[in-house]
Structures are given as structure tokens and as C-alpha cells.
N, C-alpha and C positions, 0 to 999 in steps of 0.2 A: 532321510536324504533331506538336505537343507534347498531350499528354492530362493532363487534370486528374487529380490523387490523388484517390481515393475514400476517405473516412473509415470503415471497416469496424467501428470500434469501437461498442460499446453501453454508453452511460453508465447508471451506476446510482443514482449519487448525485451530486450539486453542493451546495456549500455554500450559495451565493448563485445560485439559477437564473437562467441568461442572463449570468453574469458569466464572462467567457471564462477569466480568470486565477484563479479561485476554485479551492479544493482539492475534488478529485472522486474517484471511484471508477469504472472502466470496466471491462468485458471486451473482449478483443480478439478479432480473427476466428479466431485459431489457439487461443484460449481462456486466455491468460494474463490475470491479473487485474493491472489497473493502478491505481495509487494516485498522485495528483498532492497534492503539498503544497508551498506556497511557491514555486511555479513549476518544481518538480523533480519527474519521474514516475519510478517505479519500476515495471518490469513484471517479473511471475514468475508460474510456474504455480503453482495451489493449494496443491499438496504442498510446494513450497518456502516459500510464505507460512506455511505451518502449521509447518513445521520451524523457520523463524524464531521464530515466535511460542513455541513449545515451547522453544527453546533460550534465548531471551532475556527472555520476559516470564512464563513459569510460575515460580510459586515452588516451586522445586526444591531441597530441601536439599543435594543434591549439586553444586550449582553452586559454583563458585569465588567467592569473597566479593565480587568488584568486579562479576561479573553478575548476582549476588543482588541487590547495591545499585542497579544498573541497572534491574533489573526493578522493584523497588520504587519508584524514583524515576518510572518510566514509567507505573506503575499508580496513583500517587497523583493524584487528581483536582484539577486545577488551577484 
């Protein structure tokens, strides 16, 4: 007998409530943070998200020039 899969994720935010393909943020049963954007999801533990933000989004004068430029580009409100 086939069993249906149970979605154990807890949704925290959705760009357009009720829109299945809308960008969203959720927490997995195992504690990972999932961010869906444009139909693609990345799931990682909170410490990895924080490390990624620290490495790529912080204005750190010790970053290589291309990383600093990327951080500035990402931080500019569009």
C-alpha cells in the first residue's frame, strides 16, 4: 500500500498567500531554514545561512574586491 508523504515543514512567510509557486520561507522538521525564490529552494541550517550572509553580504573591508562589489549590489534596494 502506498502512503502519502506528509509535509512537516512550517511555513513562516509567503509573498502571496495561497500562491503555491510564490517565494516563501519555511522551517523543516530537522530545523533547516528553507528559502524558495523563483521556484528554486535552498535549505540550510541557521548557522550556514548566517555564515553565508557574513561572508557575502557584510560590508567587510577585508573581503576581496569582487565579493565587496557583490555585497553592495545585493544590498542596494531595487
